[in-house]
LUMGU-117754 format. One record per residue (C-alpha): x, y, z; residue number from 0; residue in three letters. Coordinates in Angstrom, 1 decimal. Example, Ala and Ser with C-alpha at 12.3 -4.5 7.8 and 13.67 -1.06 7.14 Angstrom:
2
REC       x       y       z  papa  pagu
REC    12.3    -4.5     7.8     0   ALA
REC    13.7    -1.1     7.1     1   SER
! end
This chain:
131
REC       x       y       z  papa  pagu
REC    81.5    74.7    88.6     0   UNK
REC    82.2    77.4    85.6     1   UNK
REC    78.9    78.4    83.9     2   UNK
REC    78.9    77.2    80.5     3   UNK
REC    76.3    79.6    79.2     4   UNK
REC    78.9    82.8    79.7     5   UNK
REC    81.2    82.8    76.4     6   UNK
REC    84.8    83.4    76.5     7   UNK
REC    84.1    87.2    75.3     8   UNK
REC    81.9    87.9    78.3     9   UNK
REC    84.5    86.2    80.7    10   UNK
REC    87.3    88.4    79.4    11   UNK
REC    85.2    91.6    79.2    12   UNK
REC    84.2    90.7    82.9    13   UNK
REC    87.9    90.2    83.9    14   UNK
REC    88.9    93.5    82.4    15   UNK
REC    86.5    95.7    84.1    16   UNK
REC    87.4    93.6    87.3    17   UNK
REC    91.2    94.7    86.4    18   UNK
REC    90.2    98.1    85.9    19   UNK
REC    88.2    97.9    89.2    20   UNK
REC    90.9    96.8    91.2    21   UNK
REC    93.4    99.5    89.5    22   UNK
REC    90.7   102.2    90.8    23   UNK
REC    90.8   100.7    94.1    24   UNK
REC    94.3   100.5    94.5    25   UNK
REC    94.7   103.8    93.3    26   UNK
REC    92.2   105.0    95.9    27   UNK
REC    94.3   103.4    98.8    28   UNK
REC    97.3   105.3    97.5    29   UNK
REC    95.5   108.8    97.6    30   UNK
REC    94.4   108.0   101.3    31   UNK
REC    98.1   107.0   102.3    32   UNK
REC    99.5   109.9   100.5    33   UNK
REC    97.0   112.0   102.6    34   UNK
REC    97.7   110.3   105.9    35   UNK
REC   101.2   110.6   105.6    36   UNK
REC   100.9   114.4   104.8    37   UNK
REC    98.9   114.9   107.8    38   UNK
REC   101.3   112.7   110.1    39   UNK
REC   104.3   115.0   109.1    40   UNK
REC   102.4   118.0   110.5    41   UNK
REC   101.6   116.7   113.9    42   UNK
REC   103.7   115.8   117.2    43   UNK
REC   103.9   112.1   117.7    44   UNK
REC   105.7   111.8   121.3    45   UNK
REC   103.4   111.5   124.3    46   UNK
REC   105.2   113.1   127.4    47   UNK
REC   105.0   111.2   130.8    48   UNK
REC   102.9   113.9   131.8    49   UNK
REC   100.5   113.6   129.0    50   UNK
REC   100.6   109.6   128.9    51   UNK
REC    97.5   109.4   131.3    52   UNK
REC    95.2   110.9   128.5    53   UNK
REC    95.9   108.2   126.0    54   UNK
REC    93.1   107.0   124.2    55   UNK
REC    90.6   109.3   125.3    56   UNK
REC    87.8   110.5   123.1    57   UNK
REC    86.6   114.1   122.3    58   UNK
REC    84.5   114.0   125.3    59   UNK
REC    87.1   112.3   127.8    60   UNK
REC    89.6   115.3   126.5    61   UNK
REC    87.2   118.1   126.9    62   UNK
REC    86.1   116.8   130.2    63   UNK
REC    89.5   115.4   131.7    64   UNK
REC    92.3   117.4   130.0    65   UNK
REC    93.8   120.8   131.5    66   UNK
REC    93.0   123.6   128.9    67   UNK
REC    96.6   124.4   128.7    68   UNK
REC    97.0   120.7   127.2    69   UNK
REC    94.0   120.3   125.1    70   UNK
REC    95.6   121.2   121.6    71   UNK
REC    98.3   119.0   122.4    72   UNK
REC    96.6   116.0   123.4    73   UNK
REC    93.9   116.2   120.8    74   UNK
REC    96.8   116.7   118.1    75   UNK
REC    98.4   113.4   119.8    76   UNK
REC    95.3   111.5   119.7    77   UNK
REC    94.6   112.6   116.0    78   UNK
REC    98.2   111.5   115.2    79   UNK
REC    97.6   108.0   116.8    80   UNK
REC    94.2   107.7   115.0    81   UNK
REC    95.9   108.8   111.7    82   UNK
REC    98.6   106.6   112.1    83   UNK
REC    96.1   103.6   112.9    84   UNK
REC    94.2   104.7   109.5    85   UNK
REC    97.2   104.3   107.4    86   UNK
REC    98.2   100.9   108.5    87   UNK
REC    94.9    99.9   107.6    88   UNK
REC    94.8   101.5   104.1    89   UNK
REC    98.4    99.7   103.6    90   UNK
REC    96.9    96.4   104.5    91   UNK
REC    93.8    96.7   102.3    92   UNK
REC    96.0    98.2    99.4    93   UNK
REC    97.9    95.1    99.7    94   UNK
REC    95.1    92.6    99.4    95   UNK
REC    93.4    94.7    96.7    96   UNK
REC    97.0    94.2    94.7    97   UNK
REC    97.1    90.5    95.4    98   UNK
REC    93.3    90.1    94.0    99   UNK
REC    94.5    92.6    90.8   100   UNK
REC    97.6    90.1    90.4   101   UNK
REC    95.5    86.8    90.7   102   UNK
REC    92.9    88.1    87.9   103   UNK
REC    95.8    89.2    85.8   104   UNK
REC    97.2    86.0    86.0   105   UNK
REC    94.0    83.9    84.6   106   UNK
REC    94.1    86.2    81.7   107   UNK
REC    95.5    85.4    78.4   108   UNK
REC    98.6    87.7    78.4   109   UNK
REC    98.3    88.2    74.2   110   UNK
REC    97.1    91.6    73.5   111   UNK
REC    96.4    92.2    77.5   112   UNK
REC    97.6    95.5    77.5   113   UNK
REC    95.7    96.6    74.3   114   UNK
REC    92.8    95.3    75.6   115   UNK
REC    93.0    97.2    78.7   116   UNK
REC    93.7   100.4    77.1   117   UNK
REC    90.2   100.1    75.2   118   UNK
REC    88.7    98.8    78.2   119   UNK
REC    90.0   102.2    80.1   120   UNK
REC    88.5   104.2    77.0   121   UNK
REC    85.2   102.8    77.2   122   UNK
REC    84.9   103.0    81.0   123   UNK
REC    85.9   106.5    80.8   124   UNK
REC    83.1   107.0    78.4   125   UNK
REC    80.4   105.3    80.2   126   UNK
REC    81.6   107.3    83.3   127   UNK
REC    81.5   111.0    81.2   128   UNK
REC    78.0   109.8    80.1   129   UNK
REC    76.5   109.7    83.9   130   UNK
! end
């Protein structure tokens, strides 16, 4: 049941702030996605049959079990696998944030929404700069 004591103006302000928060969240996920793609581009990704036995080891496992001449490659391959996983999780979370963003926006009055968001961004930026 909606809270009747909250004014339409307060609801709109809350919705605008939620939209701004989602925009920041989506942008943050994108920064991580871009970083992960850049990291992956510089790492080896193919496990040779000789090295597959070391898949999934943690750092201690690598230090204890991998011959020294393969430690660098195995650690890079493990890092590639880990970053690939993180990339996928960021894409998933960003997608959820976009759905939430779209749901919030779809419930708002579209009249003047762009201008209201611009104003809300300025207010938020000013508040952030006060800290």
